[in-house]
N, C-alpha and C positions, 0 to 999 in steps of 0.2 A: 189715600185719606181724603175724603170729599170736603172736609171743612178745615179752614186755616185756624189753628188754635194759637193762643199766646205761647211764647217761649216759657214764661213763668206763670205760676198759678195766681189767681186773683188774690189780692192781699186782704180782702174782706171775708170770702168764704173758702179760700184755698182750692177752689176747683178751677178747671180750664174753661174758657169761654170763647165762642166765636164772635169776635167784635164786629165782623162785617154784617152778619145777619141779626145780631142782637137777640139771639134766642135765649130763653130762660134756661138756667142750669137744670138738668134732668134729675139732680140729686136734691137741691134745696130750693129751686125756683128763682134764685137770684139772677137778675139780668145784669150782665157785666159789661154793658156798653160804656165807653168812656163818656158819652154825653149824659148818661144817667147816673154816673158813679156818685155824684153829690147827693142824689136822692135816696141812696141806699140807707135803710134803717140799720146802721151799724150796731145799735143796741140789741138787735135781734140775735147777734152772734156772740158766743162766749168769749170773754177776754182771758187769755192764758196768763195766769199769775205765776205759776211755777211749772216749768216745762214737763209735759206729759203727765201731769198730776192734778194741779189745782186750777180750776176755771171759775170765772165770776160772770153772773148775768142776772137778768130780770125774769119776770114771769113769761115774757114772750120767748125768751131763750129756752126756759124749762118746758114750754108747751110745744116747741118745734122739734118733734121727734126725729126728723131726718137730720137736722143740723147736729143734734146731740149725738146721734149714732155715728155720723160722719167724723166727728171729733174724737170718737172712741170713748165717750163718757158712758159710764155704767152705773154711777152712784150720784145721787142728788141730795144735797143738804138744803132742805126747805126751811128758811128762817122765818117764815110768816105763818103763825099758828092758824089763821083763818083761810089760808090758801091750800086747796086740795092737792094731793099727789095724783097727777093725771095718768101716769102709766105704771101702776104698781106691778104689773106682770112683766114689764120690760126693764125697769130700773130698780135699784135698791135705794129706798128713800129713808131719810131720817128727818123728822120735822120737829123744830123747836116749839115750845109750848108757851113761853112767856111773852106777852104782848109788849111789855114795857122794858124789861131788863134784857140785856144781851147775855145769853147763856154761853159764855165762853167755854167753860169746862165741859159742858155737854157737847157742844159743837166740836171742840178739839178732840174729844174722845172718839167721835165718829170719824173725823178726818185722819186721826192716827191709824185707825183700822184700815181705812182706804189706802193709806200709804204703805202699810205693812203688806196688804194684799196686792199692791202695785196696780190699783184701780184709778181710773181718771174720775174725778168728782167735780160736779158743778155746784157752787154755792149760789143760791138765788134768793131774791126778795121780789117785790112787785116791779120795781123799776131798775134794780141792779145798781142803785146810786147811794143808798143809805144803810139799811140794816145789814145786807149781805156783805158789802165792803168793810163795814165795821167789824164783822165777825172774822173776815179774812185778815184784817190788820191785826186783830188780837191773836190769831193763829200764828202769824209771822213773829210777833213779839215772843210768844211762848216757845215755839219750836225752833226758830232761827236765832233767838237771843238778840234780835234787833230792837232798838228803842222805838218808841212810838213814832217819832219824826221820820226815821228811816223806813219803818214799815209802811207808814201812810204814803210816803213819797214813792215807794216801790209800787204800790197798788195804783196810785194816781198816774204814774207814768204809763201803766199798761191799760188803764181804763180812765181816761181823762174826764169822763162825765160824772164821776162819783161826787157826791155832795152830802157829807155826813152831818147830821143834825147836831145842834149844840148839846142836846141831851145825850146822844150817843158819844159825842166827843168827850164829854165829862166821864162817861163810863169807861172809855178807853184810857183816859188819864188815870183813873182810879185803878184800872187793871195793870197799867204800867207800874204804878207805885207799889202794887201788891207783888208784882214779879221782881222788880229791881230795887225796891225801897226808895226812900227819898234821896235826892242827890245832894252831896256835900252837907248833909245834916239839915237841909231845909225840910219844912213840913210840906204837906200836900198842896196847900194854897200857893206857897212860893214856887213849888215845882210846876204847878199849872201855869203860873205867870211866865216862868222861864221857857216853857215849851210852846206858849201860845203863838209866837211869831213863826216858829220853825215848823211845827206840826200844823196840818190842815190848811196850809197856804198853797200858793201856786207851786207847780213842779220846780224843784231846785235841781238844776243839772249838775250841781257839784256833789249831790248825794247819789252815788252809784256804788253798787255792790256786785260782786260776782256770786252767782248762785252756786 
């Protein structure tokens, strides 16, 4: 073997790199040199939310054909109505249509089918920080039975760059109330206040769940 490879795969793209020569990966083009590791655009890579099933990313992820194929992704949930589906002959797409409202039921129906078919699916928006993570948080609440705070923290731990807007935070709170009802007899406004500090905050290491 002419090149000395790492014992473990790169934690960013999961491929093996020759650190001495600093050559780009022949699969995804990522240069895995230790001196350049901090310059890697980690946002270009999908974040694994549920093992071998659910991935989260932005437009740069959805547009990188090689990376998606390498991760075994075959389905893409495009949460941005104005964003075109780039590779319709290679991936199965589902695009949400509402610019303002998070279409939880529509998205979950597609994700359910992906899970039944044992397909790996990428949920993307333009940045992978706002609309798509909000949809993923809603999916976890619906299908895992986790409350909003736990679902958000689960996603935040796996993709720290997410930054859900106040508008979508409110829609998530309303979705939680719809799924679980108000807590201890409180109305929605009281429930929102109760969750404000816990949900959408920094990662809480005390909130951990086994998948």
